[in-house]
Residue, then its C-alpha position, 0 to 999 in steps of 0.5 A: m469065152g471057154l472055161f479054160s480061157k476064163l481060168f487061165g487067161n487067153k494070153r499067148q505064151k511068149k516063145t523063148k528065143v535062143i541066141k548064140i554069141i560067137s567068140p570075138l577072139s581066139g583063146t581060152i575061156i575063163e569065168i568072168e569072176k576070175v577077171p582081175d578087175k572088180v568092175f567085171s568080176d563083180k558083174i557091175v557092167g553085166d554078165g558074160i565070160a572072159i578070154i585069155p586071147r591068142g591070135k591078132r583079131i577081134v571079130s563081131p560076136c553077132d550080126g548087129k550094129i556097132g555102138k561105141i568104139f573107144n578112141t584107144n581101140h581097146a573096147f567096143s559095144i555092139k547091139s545084136t539084131e535081136g537086141v542083145e547089147i555086148f561089150v568087148h573089152f580087150g585086157i585090163d587098164t589097156v585104156k592107159l596105152n592110148g591105142l598102142g597095140f590096136n588097129r581099128i578096122a570097123k567104124e562106129g554105127q557100122n552094120v556088121k555080120q558075125g565074124d566081121l573084123i572089128i579090131e586087130y591087135d598086137l599080142k606081143i606088145l599088149s602082153k608086155k605093156a598091159k596089166s592083163i590081156i584077159t578080155p571080158v565079153i559082157i552082156s550089158n543088158i543082162e536084165k533082158i536075158k532069161k538065162i545064160k549058158k556059158s561055154e568053157g575051154k578053147t575058142i576060135s574067133g568067129k567060129s566057137i559059140i561062147m554063150y547061149l542066151e534065152k531071151 
């Protein structure tokens, strides 16, 4: 064993992996702290961004496997192929609408590619009926992420990068 190995060990440096999370909705990105629900704004369920949506589609933000899609179709979780757990929750208190304004396309347990359609929504109905349409996009296993860089401004579903994660 050489002097360098004795002094500093022979551990291989783990390479930092950068993971790109793509926008599941079109709209405008806002800070997670501005979501009108403390569960999200206080980062109780994780860290991320929120989107003021436009359009009518929620797509997969990554390649991965869908975990849970709520019965009311307002939210879903997905685990990326790199092990990142993402939670997309359309609006605030939208669970109380019992599925009104949402149409599920994908299935729980389904493998999806980035940009695959998960849920369609009717923005006109939801804008009138929901407490808020602001949509949090959360990294729920944030403790496994070394660093998160969040994007700002306008975003296009399936195209714009909303977060860079270092794992």
